[in-house]
C-alpha positions in Angstrom: 32.3 -11.4 -69.6 32.3 -14.5 -67.6 35.3 -15.7 -69.6 37.3 -12.8 -68.7 36.6 -13.1 -64.9 37.7 -16.6 -64.9 40.7 -16.3 -67.5 44.2 -15.9 -66.0 45.9 -12.6 -66.8 47.5 -12.6 -70.2 51.2 -13.6 -70.5 53.7 -11.1 -71.2 57.2 -11.8 -72.4 60.2 -10.0 -74.1 59.4 -8.3 -77.6 55.7 -8.9 -77.2 53.1 -6.3 -76.5 50.9 -7.2 -73.4 47.4 -8.6 -74.1 44.9 -5.9 -72.7 42.7 -6.4 -69.5 39.0 -5.9 -69.5 38.1 -3.5 -66.6 36.0 -6.2 -64.9 38.8 -8.8 -65.3 41.2 -6.5 -63.6 38.8 -5.4 -60.9 38.3 -9.1 -60.2 41.9 -9.9 -60.0 42.6 -7.1 -57.7 39.5 -8.2 -55.4 41.0 -11.7 -55.3 44.5 -10.6 -54.4 43.4 -8.3 -51.7 41.1 -10.9 -50.2 43.9 -13.3 -50.1 46.2 -11.2 -48.6 44.2 -9.5 -46.2 41.5 -12.3 -45.3 40.8 -11.2 -41.7 42.1 -7.9 -40.1 42.0 -5.8 -36.9 42.3 -2.0 -37.5 42.1 0.7 -34.9 41.1 4.1 -35.7 38.4 7.0 -35.1 35.1 7.0 -36.6 34.2 9.7 -39.2 31.1 9.6 -41.2 28.4 7.3 -40.0 25.3 6.4 -42.1 22.5 3.9 -41.3 20.6 2.7 -44.3 17.1 1.9 -44.3 17.9 -2.1 -44.7 19.8 -1.9 -41.4 23.2 -1.9 -42.7 25.7 0.8 -41.5 28.4 2.3 -43.4 31.3 4.4 -41.6 34.6 5.7 -42.2 37.6 4.6 -40.0 40.3 7.2 -40.1 43.4 8.3 -38.5 45.8 11.3 -39.4 46.9 10.1 -42.9 44.0 7.6 -44.3 40.4 6.6 -44.5 39.2 3.4 -44.8 35.7 2.8 -45.7 33.7 0.0 -43.8 30.2 -1.6 -44.1 28.7 -3.5 -41.4 25.9 -5.5 -42.7 22.9 -6.2 -40.5 23.3 -10.0 -40.2 26.8 -9.3 -38.5 25.2 -7.0 -36.0 24.5 -9.1 -32.8 22.0 -7.7 -30.1 23.2 -5.1 -27.9 26.0 -4.1 -30.6 27.8 -1.0 -30.0 26.3 2.3 -31.1 28.4 4.1 -33.4 29.0 7.8 -32.9 31.5 10.1 -34.7 34.6 10.9 -33.1 34.4 7.4 -31.2 37.9 5.5 -31.0 37.1 1.8 -31.9 38.6 -1.4 -32.9 37.2 -3.0 -36.2 37.7 -6.7 -37.2 36.6 -7.7 -40.6 37.7 -8.8 -44.0 39.3 -6.4 -46.5 37.7 -6.6 -49.9 37.2 -4.2 -53.0 34.0 -2.6 -54.2 34.4 -2.8 -58.2 31.8 -0.3 -58.8 33.8 2.3 -57.4 37.3 1.0 -57.9 37.6 1.4 -54.0 38.6 -1.1 -51.4 36.5 -1.4 -48.1 36.4 -3.4 -44.8 33.4 -5.8 -44.4 32.9 -5.5 -40.6 32.2 -8.5 -38.2 32.5 -6.6 -35.0 33.0 -3.2 -33.3 34.5 -2.7 -29.9 35.4 0.4 -28.3 39.5 1.0 -28.2 40.7 1.6 -24.7 39.2 1.8 -21.1 38.1 5.3 -21.3 35.9 4.4 -24.4 34.6 1.4 -22.6 33.5 3.5 -19.6 31.9 5.9 -21.5 29.9 3.5 -23.3 28.8 2.0 -20.1 27.9 5.4 -18.3 25.9 6.2 -21.6 24.1 2.9 -21.5 23.4 3.3 -17.8 21.9 6.9 -18.1 19.7 5.5 -21.0 18.3 2.5 -18.9 18.0 4.7 -15.9 15.7 7.2 -17.8 13.5 4.2 -18.7 12.8 3.5 -15.0 14.7 0.0 -15.2 16.7 0.8 -12.1 13.9 2.2 -10.0 13.6 1.0 -6.5 9.8 0.5 -6.8 10.4 -2.5 -9.2 12.6 -4.3 -6.9 11.3 -7.4 -5.0 12.0 -8.7 -1.7 14.1 -11.8 -1.2 12.4 -14.9 0.1 13.3 -15.5 3.8 13.7 -19.3 3.4 14.1 -20.3 -0.3 13.9 -24.1 -1.0 15.3 -23.9 -4.4 18.3 -21.6 -5.6 19.2 -21.1 -9.2 22.8 -20.3 -9.9 24.1 -19.0 -13.4 27.8 -19.2 -13.6 30.6 -21.1 -15.0 30.5 -24.8 -13.7 34.4 -25.1 -13.7 35.4 -22.0 -11.9 35.8 -21.3 -8.4 32.7 -19.3 -7.9 30.2 -22.1 -7.9 32.6 -24.0 -5.4 32.7 -20.8 -3.2 28.7 -20.6 -3.1 28.3 -24.2 -2.5 30.7 -24.3 0.5 29.0 -21.3 2.0 25.5 -23.1 1.6 26.8 -25.8 3.5 26.8 -23.6 7.0 23.2 -22.9 6.2 20.0 -24.5 5.5 21.3 -26.3 2.3 18.4 -25.6 0.0 18.2 -27.5 -3.3 20.6 -26.0 -5.8 20.0 -25.8 -9.8 23.3 -24.7 -11.7 22.7 -23.5 -15.2 26.3 -23.6 -16.7 27.4 -20.6 -19.0 30.3 -19.0 -20.2 31.0 -15.9 -18.2 33.3 -14.1 -20.7 33.6 -13.4 -24.4 31.0 -12.8 -26.8 28.3 -15.5 -26.4 28.4 -15.0 -22.5 25.5 -12.3 -22.4 23.3 -14.5 -24.8 23.8 -17.5 -22.7 23.0 -15.9 -19.4 19.8 -14.4 -20.9 18.7 -17.9 -22.1 19.3 -19.2 -18.4 17.4 -16.4 -16.9 14.5 -17.1 -19.6 15.0 -20.8 -18.8 14.7 -20.6 -15.0 11.6 -18.5 -15.4 9.9 -20.9 -17.7 10.1 -23.6 -15.2 6.4 -24.4 -13.6 5.8 -24.2 -9.9 5.5 -28.0 -8.8 6.9 -29.3 -12.0 9.4 -32.2 -12.5 12.3 -29.5 -12.2 11.8 -27.2 -9.1 11.3 -23.7 -10.1 13.8 -21.5 -8.2 12.8 -19.1 -5.6 15.7 -16.9 -6.1 18.5 -16.6 -8.9 22.1 -15.8 -8.4 24.1 -14.4 -11.5 27.8 -14.9 -10.5 31.3 -14.8 -11.9 34.7 -13.8 -10.3 36.5 -10.6 -10.7 38.2 -9.3 -14.0 38.9 -6.2 -16.0 36.6 -3.9 -17.5 36.8 -5.8 -20.8 36.1 -9.1 -19.0 33.0 -8.1 -17.5 31.4 -6.3 -20.5 28.9 -9.1 -21.0 27.2 -8.1 -17.9 27.1 -4.5 -19.2 25.1 -5.7 -22.2 21.8 -4.0 -22.6 19.6 -6.9 -23.7 21.1 -8.9 -20.4 20.3 -5.8 -18.1 16.6 -5.9 -19.6 16.4 -9.7 -18.9 17.3 -9.1 -15.3 14.9 -6.3 -14.8 12.1 -8.5 -16.5 12.6 -11.6 -14.3 9.5 -12.9 -12.4 12.0 -14.4 -9.9 14.1 -12.2 -7.6 17.7 -12.0 -8.9 21.0 -11.3 -6.9 23.8 -10.3 -8.9 27.3 -11.2 -7.7 29.7 -10.3 -10.5 33.3 -9.3 -9.8 34.9 -8.2 -6.6 33.4 -5.7 -4.1 34.8 -2.9 -6.1 33.4 -4.0 -9.4 30.1 -2.7 -10.8 28.2 -3.8 -13.7 24.8 -2.6 -15.1 22.9 -5.8 -13.9 23.9 -4.8 -10.4 21.5 -1.8 -11.0 18.7 -3.8 -12.3 18.9 -6.8 -10.1 16.8 -6.9 -6.8 19.8 -7.1 -4.8 23.4 -6.7 -5.3 26.1 -8.9 -3.5 29.8 -7.5 -3.3 31.1 -11.1 -3.9 29.5 -14.5 -4.8 30.0 -15.7 -1.4 28.0 -12.7 0.1 25.2 -13.8 -2.5 24.8 -17.1 -0.9 24.8 -15.4 2.8 22.1 -13.2 1.4 20.0 -15.9 -0.1 19.9 -18.3 2.6 20.0 -17.5 6.6 22.5 -19.4 8.8 21.1 -22.4 10.5 22.4 -21.7 13.9 21.3 -18.2 13.7 17.7 -19.4 12.7 17.6 -21.9 15.7 18.7 -19.2 18.0 16.1 -16.8 16.7 13.6 -19.5 17.2 14.4 -20.3 20.8 14.4 -16.6 21.5 10.7 -16.4 20.1 9.8 -19.5 22.0 11.2 -17.8 25.3 9.3 -14.7 24.7 6.3 -16.2 23.8 6.2 -18.3 27.3 7.1 -15.3 29.3 4.6 -12.8 27.6 1.6 -14.5 29.6 3.6 -14.3 32.9 4.3 -10.6 32.6 0.9 -9.8 31.8 -0.5 -11.5 34.8 2.1 -9.8 37.0 1.0 -6.6 35.4 -2.7 -7.2 36.2 -1.9 -8.5 39.8 -0.4 -4.8 40.4 -3.3 -3.0 38.7 -6.0 -5.0 40.8 -5.4 -3.5 44.2 -6.0 -0.1 42.6 -9.6 -1.1 41.7 -12.5 -0.1 44.1 -14.2 -2.8 45.6 -17.9 -3.6 44.4 -19.4 -2.8 47.6 -18.0 0.6 47.5 -19.2 1.2 43.9 -22.8 -0.1 45.1 -22.8 2.2 48.2 -21.8 5.2 46.0 -24.8 4.8 43.7 -27.1 3.9 46.3 -26.1 7.3 48.0 -26.8 9.1 44.8 -30.2 7.4 44.5 -31.2 8.7 47.9 -29.9 12.1 46.8 -32.1 12.3 43.9 -35.2 10.9 45.6 -34.9 13.6 48.4 -34.6 16.5 45.8 -37.5 15.1 44.0 -39.6 14.9 47.0 -38.8 18.6 47.8 -39.4 19.5 44.4 -43.0 18.3 44.3 -43.7 19.9 47.7 -42.4 23.2 46.3 -44.5 22.7 42.9 -47.6 21.9 45.3 -47.2 25.1 47.3 -46.8 27.2 44.2 -50.1 26.0 42.7 -51.9 26.5 46.2 -50.7 30.1 46.0 -51.9 30.4 42.5 -55.2 29.1 43.6 -55.5 31.2 46.7 -55.2 34.3 44.3 -57.7 33.0 41.9 -60.2 32.6 44.7 -59.8 36.6 45.3 -61.2 37.1 42.0 -64.9 36.4 41.8 -66.9 35.1 38.9 -69.1 38.7 39.6 -65.7 40.6 38.9 -64.7 38.6 35.8 -68.4 39.4 34.5 -68.2 43.0 35.1 -65.0 43.3 33.3 -66.4 41.6 30.3 -69.4 44.2 30.4 -66.9 46.8 30.4 -64.9 45.5 27.5 -68.3 45.0 25.8 -69.0 48.6 26.4 -65.8 50.0 25.1 -66.1 48.0 22.1 -69.5 49.5 21.3 -68.1 53.0 22.2 -65.4 52.4 19.5 -68.1 51.7 17.0 -69.7 54.9 17.8 -73.2 53.5 18.4 -73.3 53.7 22.3 -72.0 56.6 24.5 -69.7 55.7 27.2 -71.5 55.9 30.5 -70.2 56.2 34.2 -72.1 52.9 35.2 -71.2 49.7 33.9 -74.9 48.4 34.2 -76.3 51.3 32.4 -73.8 50.7 29.4 -74.8 47.2 29.4 -78.6 47.9 29.5 -78.2 50.5 26.5 -76.0 48.1 24.7 -78.6 45.2 24.9 -81.2 47.5 23.6 -79.5 48.4 20.5 -77.9 45.2 19.5 -79.7 42.5 17.8 -79.2 38.9 19.1 -77.1 37.9 16.5 -74.7 40.8 16.7 -74.6 40.4 20.4 -73.7 36.6 20.0 -71.0 37.4 17.8 -69.5 40.2 19.9 -69.9 38.1 23.1 -68.3 35.0 21.5 -64.7 35.8 22.1 -65.4 37.0 25.9 -67.4 33.7 26.4 -64.5 31.6 25.2 -62.2 33.4 27.4 -64.4 33.2 30.2 -64.7 29.3 29.4 -60.8 29.1 29.5 -60.3 30.8 32.5 -63.2 28.8 34.3 -61.4 25.6 33.1 -58.0 26.6 34.5 -59.7 27.5 37.8 -61.2 24.1 37.8 -57.9 22.4 37.2 -56.0 24.6 39.6 -58.4 24.2 42.3 -57.6 22.2 45.3 -60.9 20.1 44.8 -59.4 18.7 41.8 -56.5 17.5 44.0 -59.2 16.2 46.5 -60.6 14.0 43.4 -57.0 12.4 43.3 -57.4 11.2 46.9 -55.9 14.0 49.0 -57.7 15.6 51.9 -57.7 19.1 53.5 -57.4 19.5 57.3 -58.8 22.9 58.5 -59.0 24.4 61.9 -62.3 25.6 63.5 -62.0 28.8 61.9 -61.8 27.5 58.5 -58.0 28.0 57.8 -56.0 25.2 56.5 -53.7 23.1 58.9 -50.6 21.9 56.9 -48.4 20.5 59.7 -48.9 18.2 62.7 -47.6 20.9 65.2 -50.4 23.6 63.9 -52.8 20.7 64.6 -51.7 20.2 68.2 -51.8 23.7 68.9 -55.6 23.5 68.2 -56.0 21.9 71.5 -59.7 20.3 72.2 -60.9 22.3 69.2 -62.4 20.0 66.8 -60.8 19.8 63.4 -62.7 19.2 59.9 -61.0 16.9 57.3 -62.5 17.6 53.9 -62.7 15.0 51.1 -63.6 15.2 47.5 -67.3 13.9 48.4 -67.6 15.7 52.0 -65.9 16.3 55.2 -65.7 14.9 58.5 -65.2 16.4 61.9 -62.6 15.0 64.4 -62.4 16.1 68.1 -59.0 14.8 69.2 -55.6 14.8 67.4 -52.8 12.5 68.2 -49.5 13.5 67.3 
């Protein structure tokens, strides 16, 4: 079989029958002829049937109105972020034409697939944007604030274009931080992979290392067509921008150009020059701000002092505050004295009322209550005279029963006697007070009443006795 594959086709001449081909030999000859004639081809068409094998290889049909071309896209030729194939999509396919002997068919071994036309590219970008948006890669909560005064700026762009010169020129008018340039290509198939590597490289630098770690990164390139800017719509690059630990400013294209990394970056600049303005403040403006703050810091104590001077005359003098409290104290003292006098007079009235109720009256009431108790018991008839009730009750009650019956009354009498003793004016005399009485025994409570007694002597009663005085001086 190997001889047949390597043998040249049999010679043919007039009057001779051709030598027969083997099937494999003919298939190999056709394969070599097709691959020699159509080594690298570019074909545009519409995707028909699309099949993805478990191995990762993709099989699809490329068709137009009159023909169908079988295509195989091996896994090894599919780069990261490759186009997602969908039936009905118009694409441009590059590859090598060959045959598949097992089916006597020709096919295209695909090396790349790109959308055909601007409409297809825009649809691809929009579909990718919606997918990443649903994943939350564009949420504002993930975006970080840019440092106000960055010491080091990392720039990812082409080293030979006008973009880097525009950025450096704008930085000269500002604080002129340290600039690190990571050179990359910004167009073509290798652009996305190089920008991803630059982002990872900047993030891998250690703070305080031999190479300064950037405080902010600018990804920049000039304007171009949709096809030119496609590397910055690469899904893997968008994810790398979103995952960067260092804040990223995207400055791709002109002001009207928009790429997917604009949504994932922390800030989007309309131009590379504007990105430099965002990253670093103008030195003159910064000095003016510092001067304004210094002036405000100097004037603030003076304004506060002036305000306090205006408030000071409105404050009451300390002497007026003291006099106010002294007056309140005198008022409270007068009210306290009047209250004590009123209380004392009330107690004296209660004492006078208790004097009218002699102990004999109390004993009589107790006897009456005892008789009524016996009457309710049914043992002693109720008599008209209390003394008779007491005599009969004493004759018929035993000493123990009498003691028990009289005990509540005895306790009541004792409590009344104690109250009488407490409320008695003699208890007041024990605390150092004295009572002034006229010759008729009535109390004299004022100096005027004492003067009206004339030459009649007065009696001053103390707790331990009394004395008589014959003259009163007012």
